[in-house]
N, C-alpha and C positions, 0 to 999 in steps of 0.2 A: 471176881478180879475183871478189872476191865481190859478186855482182850488185848487194845495198842500195849497197855504196860509191861505187858513181859517181853514183848520185842522189845521196848526202852532199857529193860531190866538188865537182857542180854546183849545190849549194846555197849551198855556202862558197866558192864563186867569185864568184857571183851576190852574198852578202854582203859581202866584199871589196869588189865594184866599187861596191856602194852605198852603204859606209861610208868607203873612198877611204884613204887613209895614215893610220894609228895611230899616233901617238908614245906610246912609253911615258915612265910615269911612276911614283913612289914612292906608291902607294895606300893607304889602310887595310886594305881587304878582307872587312870585316867592319861592315859598316855596321847594326847590328840599333840599333831603337829604345834598346835597355838600354847602348847605349855613348853615348848622348848625353845629359850632364847640363848641365842652364840652371842657374845659380845666381843668376839674375836681372839679371845684367849681362853675362854671356858666354854662349856656347855652346860648351859642352866636350866634347871627342871623345876617349873612353879607349879601352881594350884593343887596344894595338897588336902581341901578338902573333901578326896574320894577315898583317902591313904587309910590302909587298914591292914588288917593281917590275911592273906590271900595267898594260892599257889604263886608262884613265881612265874608260873605258865601263864598266867591272864597276863601279866605284864606285856608278855612276850607275844601273844597270840592278838593282842589290839595293833601292835605295831604295823604291820601289815594293811591294816585295814583304815588306819589314821593317819598316817603318814606317806611321806613319799618313799620308804623303804620298799611299797609294793614291787618298785620294780627290781630289786633284788633276791625277792622273797621268792621261793619254789619249794616243790614238795622235798629236794637235797635238805633243805633249812630245817622242815619239821622233823625230817630223819635226824639229823644231827640234836636236834634239843631233843628230842625224845632218846637218842643214847649219850645224853650230856656230853657230847664234845660239841655244841654249838658255837662259842666263842673260837675256840681251836679251827672248826672249819669253815664258817662261815660268819663270823665276828668281823673279820676286816673288811669284808665287801661290803657289809651293812652299815658298820658303823662310819664307812668312809664320809 
């Protein structure tokens, strides 16, 4: 076995224990700021060519890196997501 492989297998096992079971869902998979359009009445999500079944955590993980949500994002947001209380605790601040 490649020496580094066991290290990454251990990291993966720890992550799976921390996150728990993840149900797959249909996700956008390309949440760039340019894919959001606000027409003043509603928020539109466009450009669905990368969409497919994935973990809902993938779309959540890309938000702070690809949008202005970065300034609201911190370790507590990830804790909320992993505890499945994201929208209850952090959602209102992030979605404003």
